[in-house]
N, C-alpha and C positions, 0 to 999 in steps of 0.2 A: 100492621103486618099481614100480608096474604098467609094462607093456608098454604099454598103451594112454594113460599117462602122459604130458601135454607139459608144457613150461615154456612161461608166456606169453609167452615174447619169441619162443618158433618158432611159437606162434599170432600172434604179428602181423607175422612175416615174411612173411605171403601175405595179399590185398587182403579186408580185412571192412570193409564199410559201417556207416555212422554208428548205425543200428541193431539192430547185431550188437555196435557197442562199448557202447553204453548199456547193452544185455539183461545182459553181460558186471560193469558195471561195479555195476548194481543187485543182483545176484545176488554178490558181491563184496561189496558192504557190507553184507547181509545173511551175509553171513559175517565179516565184524568188527565190527558190531552182537552179535551170538553171541559172538565170544570179548572183546569187554569188557565182556558182561554175567557172563563170569567173570574179571576184572581181568586180563584178557591183553591186550597191547597187538603190533600189527606193529612191528619194529624196519626192518623196511625192505619197501617196496613194488617193489623192484630187480624186472622181469620175468621173470628170472632166478633168481629167487626164490620166483614165484609161478607153484602148478600148476592145471592143471587136469584133471582127472581123467576117463581117458577121453573126453579129446579136447574135454569139453560146456563149456563156457561158463555153464554154471548151478551145475559140479560145482566151485568153485575155492577150491583151500588155500593159506593163507599159510606158513611155514615157516621165516622167521626171525623167531619170537615169546620176547618175558618176561614176567614176573608184571607188575603193577604197578597200586597200589591208585588212582595222582592221581589225581586230578579232571581236574587239568590235562595231565597226561599223555593220560589217555585223548580227551579235548578235542582235545589238537594230534594225537595221532595222525587223528581226522578231518577234521582243516583237511588236513595230509600226503596222505590219501588224497584229499581232494579236488582236490589239486593234483596229484595222481596220475591223476584222474580226464581234467582238464585236456592232460597231458602224453602220455594217450594217443592223445587226439581229435588232437592236433595231431604225433602220432609223432614225439616229443621225448623222450629219456631220459637227454640226456646228462651234465645236472644231477646224474646221480648216482652220478658219478663223484668226486668229491670235496666234504669239508664243503662249504668254502668258494663253493663255486659253488652248490655246494645251497641255502644260506643268502641269496646274493644272487638265486640261481632263486625264490626264496617271498617274497622281500623286493619283486624285479619285478613278482610274478603278483598281489601284495596291494595294491600300491601305483599297479599300471597295469593292473588288474583292465580298462578299456574294448579293451586291445589286444590279448586273448586271446577275446573277442566271439568273430569270426570260426569256433572250433573248438570251442565248445560247440554241444549242440541247442539251436534257439529256447524252446523251452516250459522249458527248465531252467536258463533264467541268473538266475534269482532264487534259484534253489537255492544253486547255487556260490558267488554275490555274495553272500547271506548267512554261509555256511561262513568263505569265506576272508575278505573284506574286516570282517564285524559280525561276527564268534566264534562263528553262533551253532552251538548245539549238537545240530543235530537232522539223523537217517540218512535218505539219500537213500530207504529202503525207504519210506518216515514220508511225505515229502514225494510221491511219484508216489504212493500211494496216495490221500493227498488231494488230487491235480491229477486221478485218474482219478474220484475221488468227484465231484467237482466238475464235468468233464466231462460225467459220464454225468448228471446234475440240469440242465444243460443242458437235455443232448438230450432230456431227458423235458420241461422244461420248452416245450423249441420245435415237438415232435410233437402234446404234449397229448394223449393218448386214454390208458385205461387201459390198453391191451396195452401199449405203449410205458412204461408205470409199472410194470406189472409187469417186461418188458424190463430195463429197468435195474437193479431189485434185484434181478432173476438178474445181471446183469454184476455189480452192485456187490458181491454174497455171494462170485463168485466170485476178485473182485479182491481182496476179504477173506482170502480162503481162500489164495489163493497168496500174498501177502505174507506171512503170517502164520500160515502154520505152518511157513515156510523159517526163519525169526529172532523171534527172543521181541522188540517189538517195546520201544519205552520205555512205551506205551498198555497192552503186556501187562505189564512188570516191575510199572507202577504197580498195578496187577490182582493181581498176585504181592504185591506189599509190606499192599496192603491185607485181603487176605483173612487175610495170615496175622495183621495186627493185630486182624482181626475173631475171629481161630481164639484170639491172645491175652489177648483181652476176654472172649472166650466163657462160660469157666470162674469162671472171678474174682466174673460176673456171676450163677453160675451161685448158687456159694459160699455171695453176699450174700444173696441170696432165702430160700435153703434158711434159714439162721440168722435172718436174719428169721423166717420161717415159724415156727420152733421157738419161737421167746424170742416170738411174738403167743402160740402153745400155750400155755406155762408163763405166760403173764402170767393169762390168760383163766380159766384152770382151777386156777394157782397162784397167785397173789396177786403172782410176781416182780416 
């Protein structure tokens, strides 16, 4: 491990504001989506087993991993990461000490979500509520991207000038690039599947057309 790399636990020993923690959570979510896309889940979100390369909150590495192709496993992993996020905002990780305490903590957050609202960024409450209480399988970077798009559209409509419409599009393109070049989002994965399907269907269609032309020529010239 590089000398400049630190654990998340070391990073948390210092004082950090809500925006810094949110940025860390966002980039951790991108790393998690990247792993899930390769059927890998994070065994533990213990801050001692999460590393920040060069001490950078945008370079997050989970170290306790295992393979899984189970959809429910991936979904539950996202749920645990959402719980980890709330825990990071309120600086509470005692629940990681044993499995019984961990399960009880999960149940408490799920059944008493309103009691943890004080620790969640106001604009992100609906995201955490959806994942923890409703079982939504949506990555935070996707939520953040859509939220930013909405805000930029609102800004454009409020100002209402061509200049600001261009500004909104430019900012939106920046957000798009920031989110989707760091992690293969569900939208991109869907595009990949569609591209693979089109490529798969392309050759049979071409072959069918070629056979059809050959048969047409044979019929016209030879009466077959």
